[in-house]
N, C-alpha and C positions, 0 to 999 in steps of 0.2 A: 186714295179717296175711300170714304166709307160707304161702299155700294152694297154691302152685305144684305142689309134688310130690302133694298129694292130688288135685288135679284131673287131673293126668297119670295118676296111678295108677288113678283111678275110670275115666276115659275109656277107657283102655287095658283094663281089666277088663270094661267094657261090650262092648266089640269082642270080646274072648274069649268073654264069655257067649254072644254072637250068631254065634259062629264067623265073625267077619269079619277081614280084614286088620288088623293091630294098627297104629294110627297111631303114628308115632315120636314121642319126647319133644318135639322141636322143632315138629312139626305141631300137636301138642296146645297147646303154650305160643303158638303164632301164634293161636289161636282165643280166648286169655283176654282178656276184656274185652268181647267180642262177646255181644249177647243170645244165649240158648240156641238159638232156631231158626236164626240165622244160623251159629253154631258148628257145629251138627250138619249143616246144608247144606253147609259148607266141609269138614267131616271125611268125610261120608258122602253125596255128592252122588247116588249110584245110587239112593237111596230115594226114596219119595214123602213129601209132606209127613205124610200120616197115619201112615206108618210111622216117621217121624222123631219124631211126637210121642210115639209108643208107647217109642221109644228115649230120648227125654228123660225120660219117667217111670222107666224101668229106671236111667238114670244119676243121678237124685235119690235112687234107693234105695241104690245104691252109696255116694254121697256122704254121705247122711244116716244110714244104718243100717249097712251092710255094712263100710265101711271105717273104720278108727280112726287114720288118720294124723293127728297133730296139725297145727293151724293156728296157731302162736304168733304173737303180735305181734312185729314187728320191734323190735330193741332200741331204745330211746328214743322210740318212737312217742308214749306217753302224755305224756312231758316235753315233746316238741314241741308236741303239741296244747295242753296247759296253757299253754305259754309264748305261743302264738300267741293264744290267747283273752285272756291277761293284757294282751297288747300291742293288743288291740282289733280283731284280725282277724276277719273274719265266715268261717266254715268251712262248706262244703258237700260233699256227695258225689254223684258220678256214676258210676254202677255199671252193669256188665253183669249183675249179679244181679237178679233178681225182687225185688218188695217183700218177700215173706215171707222170703226168704233174707238181705236186709238187716237186716230186723228181728231175726231170730233171732240174727245175728252181733252187732248192737249189744246185745242183751239178754245174750248170753254175755259180751262184752267189758266191759260198762258204759261204754263209750265215747259213747254217743248224746247225753249232755248237751253234748258240745263242739260239736255241729254245728247250725246254723241251719236247714238244709233238705237235702233230698236229691231225687234222681230216679233212678229204676231203668229197667232195659231193659223191663219189661213194661208201663211207662207211656208210653214215648216211642219215638222210632225208635231203632235200636241206633246205638251208635258205629259209624263215625266221623261219623254225621250230628250236625250241631250242636245239635240240639233239646233235649238235656239242658242243656246250658251256656246256651243262650239263655233257657230258662225259668227257671234258677237266677238268673241275674244280673237278669232282670226281676222275679222275686219278691223279691230282697234289695235292689232299687234301686240296683244298681251297674253302672256303665257298663263295657263290654268293656275299656276301656283301663285299668282298675283292678283287672281280675281276673287271676288266676293259676291255671293247671291244673298240678296234679302228676300224672304218670302214669308207669306202668311198661311201657306197651305203646304200639307205633305207633298203635293205634285210639285211645288217648287223645290223643296228641299231635295226631294228624291231626284229631280231633273239634276240638281247641282251634284249630287253624288254620282250620278251617272256620267256627268261631264267631267269629274275629277276636280271639282271646285268647291272650296270651302262655303259654308253657308251660316246665315244666322236667321233664326226664326223671330217672326213677329207675332206675339200673342193677342193681337187687337183685331184680327182679321177672320178668316175663314175657319182656322182650326186652333183649338186651344193649345196651351203650353204642353199639357199631357200628350197630345197627339203629336205635336211637332217634335217632342223628345224622341220620338220612335226613329226619326231619321238622323239622330245624333249631330245636331248642329253644333257650332262653336259656342253659342250662346242663345238665349231667347231673351228678346227686349220687350218692354211694356210700353214704350214710346217712341217716336221718331228721334228725338234728340238723344235718346239713350244710346243709339248706335255710335255716337262720336267717342263714347268711352270705350268701345271695343276695337276701333281701328288701329 
């Protein structure tokens, strides 16, 4: 889903609400994919854990209630997911979202049935720690050599590297192709359907 603009707007609105220096668009994009505690610590290091916990609650209010910026599916996503399932691929989600947030998104989009399992940031170490991917491949009985991580942030690709799993970067999300190249992915794609040419 294209949620980048909404995340940026809501994080900047939080800073404005609290009369803090407003983080740049890029600063917010750079925390996308991290767990919320790590994201808040990176953006607002001057505050205590307790203060940042309060800030997380206010951010959720902005994201879930106060802000109406849409987060549409990227064009071709459902076609891609259906094709991958039809070809026998097992699909999983490794996300910086909390479990409640992921379940809400899957219910809204109706895409949950495409995925075999998932791991969220409130259940494991945050990206780029490899725990999410290690647990997913163990649960699905897939060896690291047969797994592939698709990610739009350096946190995703670095997590894959840390787990010994190959990765493909997506340049239409949090980080640019130039940034993603630092993690040495197998390829960088510009649309969901393009993934099919690399499998």
